[in-house]
C-alpha positions as CSV (number, residue, x, y, z in Angstrom):
1,M,-32.0,-65.1,-15.9
2,F,-35.0,-62.9,-16.6
3,P,-37.8,-63.2,-19.2
4,R,-36.9,-61.0,-22.2
5,A,-39.6,-58.4,-21.7
6,Q,-38.8,-58.0,-18.0
7,R,-35.1,-57.7,-18.8
8,R,-35.8,-55.1,-21.4
9,Q,-37.9,-53.1,-19.0
10,A,-35.3,-53.3,-16.2
11,L,-32.6,-52.2,-18.7
12,R,-34.7,-49.3,-19.8
13,S,-35.5,-48.0,-16.3
14,S,-31.9,-48.3,-15.2
15,W,-30.6,-46.6,-18.4
16,L,-33.2,-43.8,-17.8
17,S,-32.0,-43.2,-14.2
18,W,-28.4,-43.3,-15.3
19,S,-29.0,-40.8,-18.1
20,V,-31.0,-38.5,-15.8
21,W,-28.1,-38.5,-13.3
22,L,-25.6,-37.9,-16.1
23,K,-27.5,-34.9,-17.5
24,A,-27.8,-33.5,-14.0
25,T,-24.1,-33.9,-13.4
26,V,-23.1,-32.4,-16.7
27,L,-25.6,-29.5,-16.3
28,K,-24.0,-28.6,-13.0
29,K,-20.7,-28.2,-15.0
30,D,-18.8,-29.2,-11.8
31,S,-16.0,-31.6,-12.6
32,S,-15.3,-32.2,-8.9
33,A,-18.9,-33.6,-8.6
34,V,-18.1,-36.0,-11.4
35,F,-15.0,-37.2,-9.7
36,A,-16.7,-37.4,-6.3
37,D,-19.4,-39.7,-7.9
38,L,-16.8,-41.8,-9.7
39,P,-17.6,-44.9,-7.5
40,F,-21.2,-44.5,-8.8
41,W,-20.0,-44.6,-12.4
42,V,-18.0,-47.8,-11.6
43,L,-21.1,-49.3,-10.0
44,K,-23.3,-48.6,-13.0
45,A,-20.7,-49.8,-15.5
46,T,-20.3,-53.1,-13.5
47,F,-24.1,-53.5,-13.4
48,F,-24.4,-53.1,-17.2
49,V,-21.5,-55.5,-17.9
50,A,-23.0,-58.1,-15.6
51,F,-26.5,-57.5,-17.0
52,F,-25.4,-58.0,-20.6
53,L,-23.3,-61.0,-19.8
54,S,-26.0,-62.8,-17.8
């Protein structure tokens, strides 16, 4: 689907944004925020699965 380098760069940038969001959520130590953002988790997980399978 993508050239290998472009795919790697896209994966790195999306992983970076995901990890930044995860750290921010964990640092808030607010479990209700995690559950409120659950659809976002599902969206990210779906993206990664689709990305690796493509």
